[in-house]
N, C-alpha and C positions, 0 to 999 in steps of 0.2 A: 503493500500499500505506499503510495506516494505521501509525503509529508509536507506540510506548509514550511516555508522558510522560518527559521529561527526568529528572524525580525519580527515575526506577527508576535511574540512575546512582548514586544514594546508596546502593543496596541490592546491591551486589556482595557475593560471598562474603566474610565477616569473616576476619581473619588467624587467630582462634582455630579456626574451623571448617577452614580451609585447612592449618593445621599438624596438626590432629587428623587429617585425612583422610590427610596424608602420614604420619603416624604409623603408621596402620593399614596403609598401603600398603607401608611399608618396614619393618615389624615394629619400630618405634621404641617407646622408654619416652616416654610423654607427660608432661612437664613444663610443657607448654604451655598447654592449656586447663585452667581452675580448677574440675574436678569430682572429687569424693573417689573414691578407689578402694574404700572401705569402704561396705557397704550402711547403709541407715538405720536407727536403733534398732529393736529388735524390737517396742517398744510402739506405735511408729507404723505400722508394717507392719500389726500386729494391728488396730489402730483403723481402717486403711483397709478391711480386710475386713469389718469390722463396718458401715462405712458404705455399702458396695456392697449394694443391695437395699432400703436405707432412704433414702439421700439420693441420688436418681438424677435428679431433674428440675431445671429453672432453679432457680437462687437468684436473690434480687433483685441488680441490677448492683452494688448497694453491698456485698454479701456476705452470707453466711449469718449470722444474728443470734448464733448461739453462738460463731462464730469471731471476729466483731468484738469480743464481749464478753471472750472469751479473750485477744485481743491487748491490748485496753485494760487488762484485769487485770494482764498481764504488764509492760506498759510505763508503767502508772500515769496513764493518759489516759482520756478520756470516751468510750464505746462510739459515740455519736453523732458523734465526730470521726474514725472510722476507716473506711476503705475498702479492701476485699479486691479484688485484682488478680491477673492471671495472671502471677504472678512480678514480680520487681523491674523487669524491662524494660518490661512494660506499665505499671506504675506511673509510671515516667519519662516514658513516651510520653503518658499521661494528664495528666500535669502539663504537659508541653511544649503540649499542645493547649489546656489550661485557662488557662495564664499568659502566653503570648506568641503573637506572630503577625507578619506582613508590617511591616517597618521597625522592629522591635524588636532589641535586642541582648541576649545572654546571656553573661555572663562566667563563664569556667572556667579551670582550671588545667591546664598542661601539665606532665608527661604526664597524658593523659586516658582514661577508660574509652570504648571504641570507640562505643557507641551514642549518646552525648550529642550529638555533632556532626550526625549524619543527623537525629535527631529535632528538634533545633532547626530545621534546615534545612526539614525537611517541614512544620514548623509556620509556616515562612516567616520565621523569626527568622535573626539572623547571629551565629554564635558568635564571642565575643573571648577569645583565648587569652592568659593570663599564665603564663610560665614559673617553675616552681619553682626555686629555687637548690638546687644539688648540690656539697656541699662533703664533709665527712665523713657527712652525714645530709642528708635533704631537708627543705627548709624553705620556708615561704610567703614571697614577695617582697610584703610588705603595702604599702609605697609603690608598687610596680608595679600591685598590684591596685587601688588607689585611682585610680591615673592612667588605668586602663582603663575606669573608669565615666564614662558619658556622659549627656545627657538622654534617650538613646534605651534606656538599660539598664533592663530589666525584673526581673531576677533574678540571683542569683549561685548556680551549681550547683556543689556541694562534694560530697566523699566522705569519710567519717570512720567507722573506719579507711580508709585511702586506698588505693585499687586503681589503678595498679599499683605504687605505691612501698612500700606496707606501714607508711608513717608515720601518725602520729596528731597531730591539732591539740593544741596546749598549751591551757591555760585562756586564757592572755594572748592567744594567736592568735584562739581563738574569739571573746572578747570583743571584740577589736578589729575582727574581720570583722563581728560583730553591730552595733558601732557605725556602721561603714560602711553597712550595710544600712538602719539607721535614718535615718542623715544623708541618704541618697538616696532614702529610701522604696522598698526594693527588697525583693522576695521573697527568701527563701533556700530552695533545694531541698537537703536534706540527705541524701544516699544513705548510708543506715547498714546496708546488708545484713551486714556484718561485725561488727555492733555487740557481739556476745558472743564475738569472737575477737580476744583482745588479750593480750599477754605481760607488761605491766607494770601501768599503772593503766587503769581502764575509760576508754574515750573520753568526752569531752564531748558531751552531747546538745544540739545547736543549739536545739531547741524549748524547753529548760529556760531558755534565755538570751532568747529571743524568741518566746514562744509565739504571738503575734498576727501574725508573718510567716513562720514556719518550716513547711514542709512535709517530713515525714520519710518516707523509703521504707525498708520493711524486707522481708526475706525468710525464709520458712520453709524454702526449699531450702538457704540457707547454714546456717542454725541447726541443722538436723535432717538434714543430708547427705543430701538429697533434691531436687537441683537440677532434675531432670526433672519434678517434680511440679507446677511452676510455680503456687506460691501465695505471693503477696507481699501487701504492704499500704501503704497511705499512712495516716500521721497528719496531718490537716490543721489550720489555725487554726479556732478555734471558728466554727462556722456555715456552713462551705464544704464540707462532705464530699458533701452531695447534690448540688451543682453538680458537682464533679469526677467522681463516680459517673455523672451524667449524661452526661460526655464519654467515659468508658471503656465506656459500654454500646454504643457504635458500633463497637468493635474485637471483643472477644471475647464481650461482653455479660456473662458471668460465667465464673467459674473452675470447674473440676470439682467437683461437689457432694459426693461422697464424699470427696474429698481435702481439701476445706475442713472436712468434719465431722471427719476424721482429725487434722488440724493442730490444730482446737480441742480435741480430746481430748488431744492430745499435749503442747502447748505448758506446761499446769501440771505434767505429770509430767516434763517435761524439766527444769524448774525445781526441782521438790521432790527430783528423784534426783541432782541435781548434773551433770546431762549436760554443761552447758557447761564447768564446771570441769574436767570429764574430757576434752573436747576441747582446751580450752587447755593442758592438760598434754602431751596425746599430740601435738598439732601444736607445741608448744615442743620436744618432743624430736626431732621430725622437722626442724623449722627447724634445730635445732643441728647434726643429722646433715649436712644439706646444706651449711650455712654453712662449718662445720669442713672438710668434704670439698673444697668450693671453695677455701677459703682455703689448703689444703695442696697445691692446684694451683698456688698462686701468684696468685689472682685476689682483685681488690678487690672486696669486698662490702659492702652497706649493710644493716645488720641491721634487720629489721621491728619495730614495735611493735604491729603487728595484721596482720589477713588471714591468707591463707596463701601470700602470694606474697613472693618475695625478689628484689631486684635486684642485679646484679653487672656488673663491666666485663671483656669478652673481646674486646679490639680487633681480633685477627686472625681472628675467628669470622665465619661467615655461617650463619644459622639454617637455611635450606634445604639447604645443603651438609650441615652436621651431621645434619639428620635422614635424609638420604639415604645418607650414608657413615659416619657415627657412631652412627646409631641412638638419637639423643635428640632429643626435640622441645621447644624453648624458643620464646619469642617475643622478636624483635627490638625494642628500645626505640624505634626508629623509628615501629613501628605505633602508638605513644600520642602522636605529635607531628604536627602538621599545619602551624602558622603559625611554629614555631621549630625550629632543629635540635636534633636529639636528641644527649645526650652520646655522645661516640664509643665503640663497643663496649658499649652499654648492652643488657642483656638482662633480661628478667622469666622466673624460675623458679617453677613451682607446686609447693608440698611438701605437697599434700593428697593424696598418694599413700602408699602402704605404705612401711615404712622398707626393706624388700627391694628395692622398685622404685627408691627414692632410691639406695641403696648400688650397685644395678648401674648406674643411670645414670651416678654418679659414676665407676665403673670404665670405662664406655664413654668417657666425655668424656675421662677420663685417657689411654686408649688412642689416642683420636682426636688429642688435642693433641700426643702423642708423634710420631705419624706426620706431623703437620703440621710440627713443629719439627726433623724429622730430615733 
């Protein structure tokens, strides 16, 4: 009997899909997987309806021209440096296939987003993990990052704002990381799908510090609360977009044409109508509700500067037991570590849910903790 290739072992059910499935099975409130409870804005839905029947055939693998122009206008880059992808995940996959291969190393931070390691290994490269420091907040260990770089290192893979920690790189950290990349002649992949979701200062854009070596990944799904639409993009260094697009044509070939057209129409409207500021304010209130509720239960929390994720310490908790017996789904911090131990009792909560769902989850968590401690 023929066997599947061993690389299929890298493609087991993700922890996010697993916990979402358990949440449905047990009627739990899902603060695990990061998808919003709210529908996309009406202007985006209306644009999609207009796109159907007009934009229905293949687009070029590099993307619908009007969407590349809209992304470029929004980000202040050249349209010829923009590649449209089937979400941020495909963007990261296309870059993994384009930038490294067998014998190469890719330096990443732990905790990490789950797709990074399988994508590197499918490309034949080896991930090298550098743990972040956790005191009262999450910090990059810059000396450890430099020690991790070898002659085999091809790229640094970063996310800013950072999933799962919710942290944001300071300008000093970003400048030092760029200096390391220049010193060792490395690419930087900057996963910036949460670029418009921050609570203090706008995050540093790595490409503005080193446009010649930074690939930026973005997502309409995160910006426009439409994660299932799978419209993402890559901003490449000058002159490299066509080659990257040539790699992604072998996966999805192109993203859904009507949805590309809808996002092209919606991006300038979102900016003009202040949608991102509205989302920041709304998510900020929900962040505060969750954080204050967790602290009232005596839990240690680490306030996020961006994303819609919050980390906290619950040493006596097991995520699978909680979803089954307590009716709340969250993600164990161990899911974000592979080469270094996760901080004891670390969990990630998603607050991209309604205030009512968050409040109900807090009440369920309180009841469950009382039962555990009784």
